[in-house]
C-alpha positions in Angstrom: -32.2 11.9 -3.2 -29.0 9.7 -4.3 -27.4 7.2 -1.6 -23.7 8.3 -0.8 -22.3 5.3 -2.6 -23.9 6.4 -5.8 -22.4 10.1 -5.7 -19.3 10.4 -8.1 -15.9 11.2 -6.7 -14.0 14.0 -8.4 -10.5 13.4 -9.0 -9.5 17.0 -7.5 -11.1 15.3 -4.3 -8.5 12.7 -4.3 -5.7 14.6 -5.1 -6.8 17.0 -2.1 -7.0 14.1 0.3 -3.8 12.5 -0.9 -1.8 15.7 -0.4 -3.3 16.0 3.0 -2.3 12.6 4.2 1.6 12.5 2.2 3.0 16.0 2.6 6.7 14.9 2.4 8.4 11.9 1.3 9.2 10.6 4.7 5.6 10.4 5.1 5.4 8.4 1.9 8.1 6.0 3.4 5.9 5.5 6.8 2.5 4.5 5.0 4.7 2.2 2.6 6.3 0.4 5.8 3.0 0.1 7.3 1.3 -1.5 4.6 4.4 -4.0 4.6 4.3 -4.6 8.7 0.3 -5.0 8.1 1.2 -7.9 5.1 3.2 -9.5 7.8 0.7 -9.3 10.6 -1.8 -11.1 8.2 0.5 -13.9 7.6 1.4 -14.2 11.3 -2.5 -14.3 11.8 -2.5 -17.2 9.5 0.4 -18.8 11.5 2.4 -18.8 8.4 6.3 -18.4 8.2 7.8 -15.4 6.7 11.3 -13.5 6.8 10.0 -10.4 8.2 12.4 -8.8 5.5 11.3 -5.2 4.5 13.7 -3.0 2.3 13.8 0.4 1.3 15.8 2.0 -1.5 16.1 5.8 -2.0 17.6 7.6 -4.4 18.5 11.2 -3.6 19.0 14.2 -6.2 21.7 17.1 -5.6 19.8 19.7 -3.9 17.9 17.3 -1.4 15.3 16.2 -3.4 14.7 12.8 -4.1 14.4 10.8 -7.1 13.3 7.2 -6.5 11.8 5.6 -3.5 11.3 1.8 -3.3 9.5 -0.3 -0.6 9.7 -4.0 -0.7 8.7 -7.0 1.5 8.6 -10.5 1.2 5.1 -11.3 2.4 3.5 -13.3 -0.6 2.4 -10.8 -3.0 -1.0 -10.3 -4.3 -2.8 -11.4 -7.4 -3.8 -9.3 -10.2 -7.7 -9.4 -8.9 -6.7 -8.1 -5.5 -4.5 -5.6 -6.9 -7.3 -4.1 -8.9 -9.0 -3.7 -5.5 -6.1 -2.5 -3.3 -6.1 0.5 -5.8 -9.6 1.1 -6.0 -10.2 4.5 -4.0 -12.5 3.6 -0.6 -12.5 -0.2 -1.0 -11.4 -1.4 2.6 -8.4 -3.0 1.0 -6.8 -2.9 4.4 -9.0 -5.4 5.9 -9.1 -3.5 9.1 -12.8 -4.4 9.8 -11.8 -8.1 10.0 -8.5 -7.8 11.3 -8.1 -5.2 13.7 -4.7 -5.8 14.0 -3.4 -4.2 11.0 -3.0 -0.1 11.0 -4.6 0.3 7.6 -7.5 2.4 6.9 -9.4 2.0 3.6 -5.7 0.8 2.2 -5.6 4.6 1.8 -1.5 4.9 2.3 -0.4 3.3 -1.0 -3.1 4.9 -3.3 -2.4 8.4 -1.7 1.2 8.1 -1.8 1.2 7.5 -5.6 -1.2 10.2 -6.2 0.9 12.6 -3.9 4.2 11.9 -5.5 2.5 12.0 -8.6 3.8 8.4 -10.2 4.0 5.2 -8.8 4.3 1.3 -10.1 3.1 -1.5 -8.4 5.0 -4.9 -8.9 4.0 -8.1 -7.3 5.4 -11.4 -7.2 3.8 -14.3 -5.8 6.0 -16.9 -5.1 4.7 -20.7 -4.6 7.1 -23.6 -4.3 6.1 -27.1 -4.0 8.3 -30.0 -3.6 7.7 -33.6 -4.2 9.8 -36.2 -2.9 
């Protein structure tokens, strides 16, 4: 008998989960805003200062369909290794087990939003400033 972690996951199953979670652009916005808020909570837990800024840009087509959705924050970004991890399905990328004040559940929001909307791009800019006087 196989262990559960050895069972392959068919991409159709991932699409079904994504479309069950993200049924509208509004739900996509909520998921992505939650990710931003969780990122700021992690900084607060480390007593790090931050702007708390979250930006949303939506481009709407004639007739009511949405064309573009962009959500950004200034919570510090993530490196390539972490990016690979947060885009792995069912990896606990929200760190909910370590940090119960975040809402995330296996980091499903970002991944399922991209799958449900059909495409997505993740841009992470890590800013580190050191000033020596």
